C-alpha positions in Angstrom: 97.1 24.7 32.2 98.4 25.3 28.5 101.2 23.6 26.6 102.5 24.3 23.1 103.0 20.9 21.6 105.3 22.3 19.3 107.7 23.4 21.7 107.4 20.4 24.1 110.8 19.8 26.1 112.2 16.5 24.7 115.8 16.7 26.7 114.7 14.5 29.1 115.6 10.9 29.3 112.1 9.6 27.4 112.8 9.3 23.9 110.7 10.7 21.1 108.4 8.3 19.6 108.5 7.5 16.2 104.9 7.8 15.5 105.2 6.3 12.0 105.8 2.9 13.2 103.8 2.3 16.6 104.9 -0.3 19.0 103.8 -4.2 18.6 100.9 -4.8 20.2 100.3 -7.3 23.2 97.3 -9.4 23.3 95.8 -9.7 26.6 94.0 -12.4 28.0 90.1 -11.7 28.7 89.7 -12.0 32.3 86.7 -14.5 32.8 84.3 -14.2 36.0 84.1 -16.7 38.3 82.3 -20.1 37.1 82.3 -18.6 33.6 84.8 -21.7 32.7 81.9 -24.1 32.5 81.5 -25.9 29.3 77.6 -24.7 29.5 78.4 -21.2 30.1 79.5 -18.5 27.8 82.8 -16.3 29.0 81.7 -13.3 30.8 84.3 -10.4 31.6 84.3 -9.7 35.2 84.4 -5.8 34.5 81.7 -4.1 36.1 79.2 -2.1 33.6 80.4 1.5 34.9 80.2 4.8 32.8 83.1 5.9 35.4 86.7 6.8 33.9 88.1 7.6 37.3 92.2 8.1 36.5 91.9 7.6 32.7 93.9 10.1 30.9 91.6 11.0 28.2 92.6 13.3 25.0 89.8 15.5 23.1 91.2 17.0 19.8 89.4 20.0 18.2 88.2 21.8 21.5 89.0 25.2 20.9 85.8 26.7 21.0 83.4 27.1 24.3 80.5 26.4 22.3 81.7 23.5 20.4 81.4 19.2 21.0 84.7 19.2 21.5 84.2 21.4 24.6 81.1 19.7 25.8 83.0 16.4 25.4 86.2 17.6 27.5 83.6 18.7 30.3 81.5 15.1 30.3 84.7 13.2 30.5 86.2 15.8 33.4 82.9 14.8 35.3 83.3 11.3 35.0 86.6 11.1 36.7 89.4 11.5 33.9 91.9 13.2 33.7 91.4 15.0 30.3 93.8 17.2 27.8 92.4 19.1 25.0 94.1 20.2 21.8 93.6 23.2 19.1 95.4 24.6 16.5 95.4 27.9 18.1 96.6 29.4 21.8 92.9 29.8 22.8 93.1 26.5 24.0 94.6 27.5 26.8 90.9 29.5 27.9 89.4 26.6 27.3 91.6 24.5 29.4 91.6 27.3 32.7 87.4 27.1 32.2 87.6 22.9 32.3 90.6 22.8 34.8 92.4 20.3 32.6 95.6 20.1 30.7 95.8 22.7 26.7 97.8 22.2 24.0 98.4 23.6 20.7 99.3 21.6 17.5 98.4 21.1 13.9 97.1 17.8 13.8 97.6 17.6 10.0 101.5 17.6 10.7 103.1 14.5 11.7 106.1 15.7 13.4 103.1 17.8 15.5 101.5 14.9 16.4 104.5 13.1 17.6 105.2 16.2 19.7 102.2 16.3 21.0 102.0 12.2 21.9 105.1 13.1 23.9 103.7 15.8 25.8 100.5 14.7 26.7 102.2 11.5 28.1 104.9 13.2 29.7 102.3 15.8 31.8 99.3 13.4 32.4 100.4 9.6 31.5 99.4 7.2 28.7 96.4 7.8 26.8 93.3 5.5 27.3 90.4 7.3 25.9 90.6 9.4 22.7 88.3 11.5 20.8 88.8 12.6 17.5 86.7 15.8 17.2 89.1 17.8 15.3 87.9 18.8 11.7 85.3 21.1 11.7 86.2 24.3 9.9 87.3 27.7 11.2 88.3 31.2 10.5 91.5 30.9 9.7 90.7 27.1 7.5 86.8 27.7 6.1 85.3 24.8 4.6 85.1 25.0 1.0 81.6 24.8 -0.7 82.1 24.0 -4.5 81.0 21.3 -7.0 83.6 19.1 -7.8 84.1 20.0 -11.0 85.1 23.4 -9.5 87.3 21.8 -6.6 91.3 22.2 -6.9 93.5 19.6 -5.8 94.4 21.8 -2.8 91.1 22.4 -1.5 90.3 18.7 -2.0 93.6 17.9 0.2 92.7 20.7 2.6 89.4 19.1 3.5 90.5 15.2 3.5 93.6 16.1 5.9 91.4 17.9 8.2 88.8 15.3 8.6 89.9 12.5 8.2 94.2 12.5 8.0 93.9 14.3 11.8 92.2 11.0 13.0 94.7 8.6 11.0 97.7 10.4 12.9 95.9 10.4 16.4 94.7 6.9 16.0 97.9 5.8 15.7 100.0 7.7 17.8 98.3 6.1 21.0 96.8 2.7 19.7 100.4 0.9 20.3 99.9 2.2 24.2 96.4 1.1 24.3 97.3 -2.6 23.2 100.0 -3.0 25.5 97.7 -1.9 28.3 95.0 -4.2 27.0 92.5 -1.4 27.4 91.1 1.9 25.4 88.5 3.7 23.7 88.7 5.5 20.5 85.8 7.9 19.1 86.1 9.3 15.9 83.7 12.2 14.8 81.8 11.6 11.4 79.1 13.0 10.0 75.5 12.5 8.6 76.9 14.5 5.2 78.8 11.2 3.8 78.0 8.3 5.3 74.1 9.2 5.4 73.2 11.3 3.0 74.9 14.1 0.7 74.6 18.1 -0.2 75.6 19.5 -3.5 79.3 21.4 -3.1 80.2 19.5 -0.3 81.8 16.8 -2.1 85.3 16.7 -0.2 83.9 17.2 3.3 81.6 14.1 2.4 84.3 12.0 1.4 85.9 12.4 4.3 83.6 11.7 6.8 82.7 8.9 4.7 86.3 7.6 5.1 86.3 8.3 8.6 83.9 5.7 9.0 85.7 3.1 7.2 88.8 3.9 9.3 86.8 3.2 12.5 85.5 0.0 11.1 89.1 -0.9 10.3 90.4 -0.2 13.3 87.9 -1.6 15.1 88.6 -4.6 13.6 92.5 -4.4 13.9 92.0 -3.5 18.0 89.4 -6.2 18.9 91.6 -8.6 20.5 93.7 -5.9 22.4 90.5 -4.6 24.4 90.2 -1.4 22.3 86.8 -0.4 21.3 86.7 2.0 18.2 83.6 4.0 17.1 82.5 6.7 15.2 79.5 9.2 16.4 77.9 11.0 13.6 76.0 14.5 14.5 73.1 16.1 12.2 72.7 19.7 12.4 74.1 20.8 15.6 73.9 24.3 16.9 77.0 25.7 17.9 78.5 29.1 17.3 80.0 28.1 13.9 76.5 27.4 12.7 75.0 29.8 10.0 71.3 30.9 9.8 70.8 28.4 7.1 72.1 25.2 9.6 70.0 26.7 12.2 66.8 26.8 10.1 67.6 23.1 8.6 67.8 22.1 12.4 64.4 23.5 12.7 63.2 21.2 9.9 63.8 18.2 11.7 61.8 15.7 13.4 62.3 16.6 16.4 61.6 20.4 15.1 65.0 21.9 16.2 68.9 21.7 15.8 70.9 19.5 18.6 73.3 20.7 20.8 77.0 20.0 21.4 76.0 18.4 25.0 73.7 16.0 23.3 76.4 14.8 21.1 78.7 14.9 23.7 76.6 12.7 25.6 77.0 9.8 23.1 80.6 10.2 22.8 81.4 9.8 26.6 78.8 6.8 26.7 81.2 5.2 23.6 84.1 6.3 26.0 83.0 4.5 29.0 83.6 0.9 30.3 80.0 0.4 29.8 80.4 0.1 26.1 82.5 -2.6 26.2 80.4 -4.8 23.7 80.2 -1.8 21.2 82.9 -1.5 18.6 82.8 -0.8 14.7 79.6 1.3 14.9 78.7 4.7 13.8 75.8 6.5 16.1 73.8 8.8 14.5 72.7 11.9 16.2 70.5 13.9 14.4 66.9 14.0 15.6 65.6 11.4 13.5 66.5 13.3 10.6 68.1 10.6 8.5 65.3 8.7 9.2 62.1 10.0 7.7 61.4 9.3 4.6 59.5 12.6 3.9 58.5 15.7 5.3 55.9 15.7 7.9 52.4 17.2 6.9 
C-alpha cells in the first residue's frame, strides 16, 4: 500500500501534530517480577526476553532500494510480527511496499513540515509508532554524495550532507519520542557509519561529521528517554555491498579481515536485534558491523 505523506488528508478530526513541540513525556514505573521487592534482591523487569515484535508499529526510513539496508530491515521486522511502514523520497517506495506487504510513504525527511505530515499519516494508517529505524541518509542519483576536500567544499554542499545524514534522524526521532514516552516503551535505532565515529577518509569530511553527529544524537537522546522505557542505539556499518556500491568500495570490502564486504541483511540483523524486547538493557550504544575491519592494526600478511 502506498501513500504520499505530502498529500495526506488531514481533514478528519485528528489535529495536525506540531513536531516542533513534542508532548510532555510520562515517566512510567518499572514493573517488577514477583519477589523482586526484597531488599536483598535487585529489581528485575517482569517482561520476558523475546525477539518478537507482534503488533508493534515500526517505521523504517530510507527503504526505497530493494538491495538496501532499509529494505532488508523492513523485511526482518515484518518477519518478527511488526506492522511496518517504510518511507523514501521517491514513489518507488510503493513498489517496495507492495513487495514486502507493508505500507509505503513518500516524504522529504529533511523538511520539518513533511516529517510532520508523515507522522500524522503513519499514525492514521497503522497506529502509534513504537519502533523507529532512522536509516535515511545514503546518497542517491537525485542527491549524490559530495566528495571534496574541506577547502573546496561549499556551504550548501556541507549543509546538504548534514541534513541528509543527521537532520533526518533528528526530525524523525523528535516526531515520535513523545508518543513512545507516553506509552512507556519504544525503540530507536539510528544508522551511523564507521566513517566519522571510528575512522575517516579524505574528501568525506561532511559525511564523517554527520555520521559522528548521529552517534552524539543517539547517546544524548538515550539519556533523555531512559526513564521512559525507550532505548536509543546506533548501528555503524563498514563496507556493505548494495546496489549503490562502487567497484572501489567492493574491492575495499575484499580487504577486510573477513575477506568480503558485508550484506544489507547482516546489518539488518543487528538493527532488528536492537529493536527487539530482548535488547531492553542496551541503550546509548554504537554497534559496529564491519567484518572486524576497524579492529585490526595493520593488513594481514
